[in-house]
N, C-alpha and C positions, 0 to 999 in steps of 0.2 A: 505493500499499499505506500502511497504518498502520504507525506506528513498531513496534508489536508484530508484526506480519506482516512486517515488515522484517528484524528482528532473529532471527525464528523462521526466516527464509529464509537468513539468513547461516549461522547454526548447520546447519541441514540441508545447505547445500551443502558446508560443511565435512566433515560425518559423511559425506557421499556421496563424497568424494576431491578435492574442490576446493581448491587450495592459494592460488589468486589471485582476488580479488574485486573488482570496481569497481561503486561506488555512484554513480549519476549524479543531479544535481538534487535533492540532499538537503533543499533549502528551508530550511535553518538549524533543522532538527528537534532536539528534546532526544533524550538518551537513546540515540543511534544507535550500533551495534556495541559493546554493553556485554556483559559476562559471557561472552567468547569465550576458552576456556583450551586452545586447539590452536594450534600453530604454523601460520600461513599469513600471506598478504599481503592487505590491504585498503587499495583507494585510494578515497578519498573525493572527488568534484569538485566542490567547493563548500564554504561554511560550515556549521559544525554549531552547535547551541545548547549548554544547560548538560548537564553529565554525559556528553558524548561519551567513548567509548573508556574507560570506567571498567570498574574489576573485571576486568582483563585478565591473562592467564597465558599469554604465549609469543608472540602474533601481532606483526607489525609493520604499524602502520597510518600511512599518510599522507593529511593532511588538506590540500587545496589551497584554502585560505582562512582565515578566521577561527574562534574557538570561543568559546562562552560560559564561564559559570562551572564551575570543578570538571572541566576537563578532565584525563582519566589518573587520575581518583581512585582511590587503592587499586591501583594497577599493581604486579603481581607480578613480571613479567618480561616481555621484548619491547621493542618501540621504539613510540614515537608520535613521528611528524615533523608540525608544523603550520608551513605556509608563512607564515602572515600572524601576527595577534597572537591572544592569549588573554585571556580575562575573569579575575575573581576567582579565588582558590584552585585554581590549576593545579596538579597532582600532589600534591592533599591526600591525606595519609596513604600516599603512596608507597612502597613496600617494596623494589622492585628494579627492574632495567631502566632504559630511557633515556627522556626526554621533551625533544624539542628544539623551541623557540619561534623561528620565523624573525623575528617583530617584537618587541613589547612584552608583557608580561604584568601583569595588574592586581594588586591588593592580595591581600595573604596567600598570596603563590606559594610553594609548599612548606609549607604549615602541617601540621604535626604529622608532617613525613616520617620515615620509618623506615629509608630504604635508596635505593640507585641514585642516578642522576644527572639532575638538571634544568638544562639550558642554554638561557639566554634570551639571543638576539642584540641585543636591544634593552635598553629600560629595565624596571625591576620597581617595582611600587608598594609602599606602607606594609606594615609587618608582614611583609616577606618574610622567611621562616624561622620565622615563629612557632611556638614549642614544638617545634622541630626536635629530634628524637632520634638521628638517623644519616643518613649519606647526604651529597650533595654538590650543592650549588646554585652554577652559575657565571652571573653577570650580566655581559654585557659592557659596557653602558652603567651608568647611574645607579640608584639604589636610593632610595625614598622613606622617611618616618620610621619609627622603631622597628625598624630593621633587626635580626634576630637575637633578638627579644624574647624572654625566657624559653625559649632555646634551653639543652637539656642536653648534646646531643653534635653530631657533625656539622660543616661546614665551608660557608661562604659565601664565595665569590671574587666581587669586584666590580673592574671594570676602570675605572668612572667614579666619580663623586660620591656620598657618602651623606648625607642630609639629616640622620638621627640615628641612634645606636644605640640599640637597645631595652634592656630591663631586663636586667642580669646577661650582656651581650655586650661584647666587648672586640674591638680590632684586632690583628692579627699579621702580620709580614713573610711573604710567601711566599718559599720557597726557589727557588734556580734550577732544581732538579729538578722542583719543583712547575709551576714557568712552563711549563717545556718539555713536560710533560704536559699541561697545560691548552692550550697553543697547539696540541699535537697534536690533541686532542679538537676545537678550532674547527676545524682543517684538515679532519678527517674529516667535519666538518657543513656545510662550504663556507662557513664565516665567515672574512673576510678580516681581515687585523691580528694584532698581538701586543700586546695590553694589557699593562702592568704591574700585575697583578692584586694586590690587598689582599685578605687573609682576615679573616673575622669569626667569632669562636669563642666559647664559652661561658666566662666567669669560674668558673663552678661554685661560685657562692656558694648558689645554690638546691638544691643538693645535699642540704645540711644545714638547710633553712629551718626546720625544727621546733626546732633547737637555738639558732636566733639570739635575741640580745635584742631586746626590743620596738623599740628605737631603730634598730637594725640593719635590722629587718624593714622600718620606715616608709622608711627609706633606698633599700631595693630596690624 
């Protein structure tokens, strides 16, 4: 089947009452399982290309492999589980639900996030949480340069090292209650260990960018 035929078949099967679908031999195609807006379970046995499982509202999708760019873009509700690593811009503009990455994530993970939880068991690339507006990013490993750059709201938790903070981002210590909640989240997703997560939040200087003096704008 072509990708278009596959996506039409998925939606038709759901309309006919199917609540569990298995996709075999995906051949790392792009745009697989997009625009599904009903609760169901979809298992993809193999790696996928870019924009897989994007624009979803309700389903649970399990991908047994790697994913290209923008996995889970604009997720509204439901859960995406990826067993291995994701490319750039995973969870772009995510609004709700959960995304779990069993390996590493590329650059700009959680870009423009507006809600939900992105959990990365490994490392994450540069500009993680760029322009983040709401939600939660949990990175058990390290984060690259410019973490939290230009974020307005939301929280980034990191268990490892951070190469550098982005513009208008700062560190805060996590509370014991937060750590307990984060460890429980790891356990639910089968991630071993209890990292002492630090959190990255916004300094909120950019909230009033238009009122800053020229020198202040240059520093930011």
